Steps between C-alpha positions, in 0.01 A plus 500: 500500500356153447792311640624553857841656524752321718724761666733255672863574407799280462863589573709563199760240605233230476421559132653356197495623152340174366211528749430851389511416135251233543237746610526729197382300205231749364735717304544880531715684757562408860390795710682561825331742734725592794405653828803700593609537869816586692593132549223252426393506138206300358461415134195362327579303177184520282433375136378727227138489626604626840449161678738464789718188461730561797578749772877520588652668785870607525707689743681817364790537445627140594253303269453772230762339273329169528175647397641691212681183387163316500345763276812487283459128468139532382611749241786279387254213467318700238223660719422869493530650844338839597550638847258749656549716814356800667706820532626454861779744545848347506423149631440359162797668319762223564261230355403720197877543438586131498191420285624763261836332488338183379278683250178412685244780430344675803159667514336715765147534627349788694485417870158672517374259237628207713315640803163575325486161321554286806136394535433485125786233470366238734180644637667557829598821675794332661854638432827323546837468327429169302168637371672825396757304297229309323289820450803683346537219242134506434490866430787459259314224311209743463725765359503722797885536516770695308861409419740599774729768351832536687598861598760659267841578654422869482174463699682281757777768545219763547317300755821438696573871499155601596524245789828659605348836504214376725758374748581874571178680402266307728715559824562860381133574477435342831777712672376809335146429643658434842688825494202707415333468852842554663544831318144597577583470865844660506541715186157547327629809297758294311260398223447877407855513383564154326312230324543226760392222268767573232769736628808375672613832640268499814621153593867616466411787744333250736789253473752764590306683776184309589288772644406862447679596820826345389472680168443834677807434718707418199429836338439639158843427362492131569149460367600682189794278443293191551231619255778588253656153509156336461370708215845577346422867499458768753152540664281807432588745767138594566396138535798439726395785730139388521626144579726613775219709648275183488748283675531747779116545541368163408171375656640152517558314831845485640683162460669274746833349409356171375241665282778717339690188431198327350448778255863517402515121453176506294629782286828315436314183386266710276805654327660158453182353349469807275851432373454129443170554321665760279780257399236242397300768311816589311546135409134481384557799274811336346330169436192664378691706248578164326131402462317702223149456652621629831663799334173573324307513829761707695375838370153455676584265783849550604783237486382310807134467428565411135728218620239376743234493223733304269623264776155388609283544178749483215484730210159684504482501117510112509139498619207465286352837611523775750217338690695167516800689653264665757359161597847350529589773743184436709363848424189390304167557677285214614147487634303244701120550469215263568130571442414833631818523693729719274854476616747779454792475261850453651845404379559124439858524653575173317832617373829573670471737786845638439393643158186665664708654770753659263236607252308672784821695589549591124139624494570720804790654319309549178231716665773706659677567173238491228225768517266292275526197719456705816183678341356168406576346845335800680192480259423142620189454698689294756739785553221739561349245733807499722614155360823624357660154500234371260566801265867415512440138418307619191810688395702192560273294283520753216890496534506122485296500175724757355813277548357266230543775236805663642711177528423420132550839348767646727326830487474710824182524691238734347246604758267642245456158353479322837243738665178648357578876542171632356343556828808580715556834650856561357664776306545449122877547545504208741319267269723584210 
């Protein structure tokens, strides 16, 4: 920049509308770049060429109405005001709401662009809040911004429900992980009888009895009754006999009283979290049934994952292409190479991590239920090279691209269209 930029700020209370209007006589919009924080906001007021006229500071939320009133005054005086921000979580939401009430347009710039353009802006590698505010406005002037589109009510509801689910899912997964070594020490055979990651029955047994020794003392009749209440049907007699033999001959270490209590308390909390998560999942299904695009994705993703995709990415068929959707999810491949140093490709991970998490779980279910997906997954070089996670991510990326077509057509997932089956070792009946 030819002219040195003055980053010194002035408190919003010391500004008058007349003094601001005097600095904007060149025509065009007034561009307001805002550096959002939890309390101390900085705003750079620039002309249509991106030249900084004033840097204003204000305290949120006490001085926010004063700042918004100042912008409204500029607009009433006949000036066009355009506000630009970075996507900064929830801290900027109240300000954006009040700007919308006064019909002041809000734009957004990518925070990575702000970081990368710092030295280009003023030939200095320094980084501070006032400079960021000026840089945000400058990027907008150079058409590096997009109009901020508020989330629809459906997406806001879905995000809230997904957040509610995480309140119970995250501690549930943590407790399941903590229970695993406890059972490995005291009852290692239990996992042969139950799926400890999904089934509730083993935790009902542990809540009621706590240890294999206590189950053996209780006897077959009490164990049968507990299993019947949990599964709502009588247990298989052969399985019950094998289970009772196991509790009497377990290789696990004996428990002291406090260890027994720990396992019972952990099992009780696991069951409570299972129940609370199920209640939220039911609500997600009910709300998702009212949204056509979520309904279209449910057949291949399930109700919860379909809700997550819609909540964080919107309707997949609203994107320009399947590749654009993949990029929005952070599942596109990027490479860093220089000269003779050829970098390996890896996921950009520039999209919402929540979407990648649930799509990864959906890909795991897909290879378990779809023989074509499983064959394609096992044919990957990464799978054969003992890098199964990479092979699963490849399935996840395929699934993400498929959503672009499924959300628009409403048709179920067709694995023969998604995967190239010409070289896969599968039976013709499975490919049909």
